[in-house]
N, C-alpha and C positions, 0 to 999 in steps of 0.2 A: 524556331520550332513551334509548331502548333499542336496541342494535345487537347483531350477532352477534360481531364482533371489534373490539376496541380494540388498535391496533397502535402501539407506542411506538417512534418512530424512522423517518425517511423516507429511509434509506439503501438500499443494495442489498437487504438482508434484508427490511426492512419493505415496500418497494415491490414486490418480487417476490411476496411473500405476499399483499399487497393485490390485486395484479393477478390472481393465480391464484384466490384465494378469491371475488373479485367476478365475474370473467368465466367461470369454470368451474363454480363451485358456487352462484353467485348470492347470495352472502352479503353482508350489509351490513357495511361496514368504516369505521372512522374512524382515520386516520393522524395522529399527533400528533408534532410535532418542535419543540424549543425554539429552533431556528434559524429564520431568515426565508426559507429556501429548501429545496427538495427535493434529494436526492442525497447527503446526508451529506458525508463527506470527498471524495467523487468529484465534487463540484460543480465545473463549469468555467464560465467567463464571459469576455466580451470586456472588456478593460480600457479605460481612457480613450483609448488609442491604437488601439483596435480590433484588438488582438492577443489571440487566444484563449489563456487561461492557466488553469491548475488552481489554484484558490484555496488548497487545503490540501495542496499538494505534488503531484508527478507521479504519475499512476495509469496504469501500463502494463498494459493488458489482454492476457492470454495464457491459453491453455488447451489441453489435449489432449482435452477432452470435446466431441464433436460435438453431444451433446444440449444442453449449455449454450450453445454457439455458435448452434445453431439456435433455441433459445428466445429469446435476446436479439436474434437476427437478425429477429424479427418486428417489432421496434421501431426498428431502425436498419440502415443500410447500414454497410459496414466500409471503413476505410482501412488497407491493409496497412502494417505498420511493422516495421523491423528495429531493435530498441532497441540503441543503442551507448553505451558508457560508457568514459570515460578516467579515469585517476587521475594527478593532477598533483603531482609531487614532484621535488626536485632540478632544477627548471627544465625538466622533460620531461613531455610528455603520454604516459603509459604506457598501452598496451593493457590493458584490464581487463574481466572477470576474467583472472587469470593464464592465459596460453595461449602457444603457440609464438611468436607475434609479440612478446609481452612478453620472452621469453628472447632473441629476436633483438635487441631494443633493448638488453638488458643486455649482450650479447656484442658489439654493434655490427658484426654480420656475419650472413649467412644461416646457419641451423642446421637440423639434422634433428630429427625427433621422437625418434630414438634418442639423440642428444646431450642433448636436453632431459631425457629420462627418466633418463639416467645422472647428470646434474647434480642432479636432485631426489633420486635414490636415495642419493647421497652426503650430502645435507644434511638430509633428513627425519629426524625423531625417531621411532624405532619405538614406537608406542603402539597396542596392539591394539584397545582400546576407549576412545576419547577420551570424557571425561566433561564437558568444558567447552569453551568456544570457543577458548581458547588451544591446547589439545591438538589440537583438530580441525585447525587450520591448520598448526601445526608438524609434525604427523604427516604432512602432505602436502607441504609446501614448505620446512620448516626455519625457522631463526630469522631469516635475512637478509631474505627476502621477507615474512615475518610482520611484522617490525619496520618494513619499508618501507611496506607497504600496509594492514595490518590493525590493529596494536596501538593507535596513537594515534587512528585513526578510530573504533574501537570505544569507546575511553575517552571521546572527545568525545560520541559519539552516546548512550551509555548511562550516562555518569558512573560507570562501574564498570570494574574490570579485566576483560579477557576471560576470565581464569581463574575469575572469579566469576559468569560468565554460562553459561546452559545451552548445550550443544553445538549446539543447533538454530540459534542466532543466526548464527554464522559458517558453520555447516554448510550454510546456504542458498546460499552462494556457491561455484560450481564451480571446479575447477582442471582445465585441459584441456591435453593434450600436443599436440593438433593446432592448426591456425591458426584455429579457429572463435572469432571475437572477439565474437559476439553475447552480450548480457548474459543472455539467457534461452534455454532450450532447447526450450520448448514448440512443438508443431507449428503452432498458430495464434497469431499475434501481430498485433494490430491495435488501432485506436482506432475508436470510433463515428464515422461519417463526418461528422456534424454536431455532435459533442460528446456528453459524458455527459448534460448537463442536458437536451438535446433528446431523447435516448433515454428518460430518465425521464418527461419530459412526454408522450411518445408512449405509454408504458405506462399512465399515468393516463388519457389520452384514450381508451384502449380500454375503460375500465371505466365503469359507470354507478352503481355502488353504493358508491363510495368518497368519503368526506368528508375533506377535508384541513384540518388546523388547524396553522398555522405560528406561530412566536413564542409557543409554548404549552408549558408543562411538563406532565409526567405528573401531577403532584400537582394542577395546576389543574383537570384534567378528571376525575380519578378519582372524585370524589363526584357529578359532574353527569351523567356518561354511564354507564349501566348496560350492561355488556357480558357476554355469555355466556362469552366467552373473552378472554384478553389475550395478545398476542404482544409480548414485551419484547426490544428489541435494544440497550438502553443498557447502561451499566456495571452489572454484577451487584451490586457492593457498594452502589451508590447505591439500588438497588431496596430493599435491606434497611437503608437509612439508615446504612450503614457501621457496623453494630452490632458487628462484630468488628475494626474498623479499616479504613482505606482501602487498597485494592489499589494497588500502585505502577505508574505509567505514565510513559513519556517523551513529551514533547511537542516542538513545533517553533515557531519564529518565522520568518516569511517576510519577506524584504526584496526588493521588486521594483525594477528599474531599467530604464528604456526607453532604447534607442539609436536615434536617428534615422539616416537615410541619411547626412546630413552628418557626424554624429558617428562613424559607422562608417568613413566615408572618411578622416576625420582619423586614425583608428587605423592604417589603411594596409595591414593584412595581407590575404592572399588570401581568408581566411575572411570577413573583414569586407566585402571588396568584393563577395562573394557574398550579402551581406545577413544574415550571422550574426555573433554575438559570439564564439562559441567553436567548436572543430572538430566537436564532437558534441553530442547532445542533453543529456547529463549528464557533468559533470566532477567527480570526487571530489577533495577536498582533505584528505588524511589527517593532515597534520602541523601546520605552523605556524599556519594560519589559524584563526580562531574558528568559521567556518562549515564545514560538512561537505561541501557540494556546491553547484554552480551548475547550474541546470536551464534549458534553453532549449527550450520545447515546440515552437517553430516547426519545429525539425528533424523532429519526429514528425508534426505536423499537416499539414506542407507548405503552410501557409497562404501565400497570395500577398498580401503587404503590404509596404509600403516599409521600415518599421523592424522592430525586434525587442525583445522584453521578456525579460529574464533574471530568475531568482529565486534568491537566496541563502538557504540554509537554515541556521538556527542552532538547535542543540539547546536544549531548555528543560525545566525541571522542570514537571511537571503542576501542582503546587501553586502555581506562579507565575502561573497564569492561562491556561495553554494548553489545547488540546483533548487528550483522552486518545488518542494515536495508537498507541503501542506498549506492549503489556503487557511488563513486565520479568520475563523468565523466570529466576528464581532458585529455590533450594530453599525459601526462606522464603515467597516469593509463591505458589509452588505449594501449599504447605500451607494458606495463608490462603484461596486460591481453593477448595480442597476443602471448607472449612467453609461457604463461601457456596453451593457447589454442593449440599451436603446440605440446606441450607434451601430451595433452589430446587426440589429434588425433592419437597418437601412441598407445594409450591404447585400443586395439581392443576388449577387453572383457568388457569394461566399457562405459556406456552411461552417458553423463553429461547433466542434464536437470534442468531447473528452473532458477530463478533469480540469486542465488548465484553461481551456477555452470557455468552460461554463463556471469556473471558479467554485467547484464542488469537490468535497472529499468523497470520491467514488471508489468502490472496490473494483478489482479487475473484471469480474463478471458483469458488473454494472456498465463498465465502459464498453465491453464487448456487446452487451445487449443494446446500448444506445447506438453503437455503430451499425449493428444489424438493422435496427429500426430506421436509421437514417438511410441505409441502403434501400430498404423497402420503399421509402418515400421517393427516392430518386427513381427507382425502377417503375413506380406507378405514376411518375410525372408530377408528384406533389411538390410545390415550390416552397 
């Protein structure tokens, strides 16, 4: 079989490019994914109790790009969400990221932004140009809050000391002097009204020239399908058979637990009487517990159903059988990626797109933006 584009990976990057190439340029595409479903890590599903859950961990869509929002809006309505996160330690649900409310909890009284600013100014460590994740945080809040909320969480999540991780890891988390307790700051924060999977299905339904092969590896079809071009969204090291060694990733193990109405009532708190297990959608556990967080997507989806499902997340080594979720940003991994990137630049008929193919920790809107940018290059004939 001969086609225009063989697309490896049915996540955001692969499906956006398949939809654009097929619907706008009338190109024939074959999308291949080794999993048995579309959507990649954004795949959501109804569990056995009919609660909508995210199989591979929570995916909180947000963006400041009107173009990205409008593009995806062709395939879904939106459910507005204000993503809220708490951090549980010392028997308290702390407002997180650190903001004025967190400081009020610490002081056990109302405080002003000025007081909070003075508190931080006395405790932060003056580091002009932080070069790692530890320096990023202590230069903003000092050692006490760093040890309380960040240090152990980061060690659990990455199996590395924060000082051994690139500054970008903890630098993603804001510190606010005001009472803004939202987890994210982007202008548009929402979830697809009927879920990510339905949105992806709508994208494919809009096309006529896309063939989908699930439960299929790239190697299985590489010799059978003759493609003029390949779009690769998988791990870049695997494309080259890990010839320089494997790039490091962190993975996750998910443990679901369902709470019926009766079980929630037995627990007795106001939160549970309202049909929830915990006060907010996500609660971080930075210290004693083996898991890093508990996520209850029902807070965000606003699904009307009797019970609720929570998901505990346990960090996992990628080599232990998990999915490659998070590139590990260290100096050594950066150097190794550069070697694979040099090989990729020599593959003139292959385009490497997405988080795994570029070894970057990208948000969903960033992946969509990069895929749309790649489409525009293809449409304009830029090689």
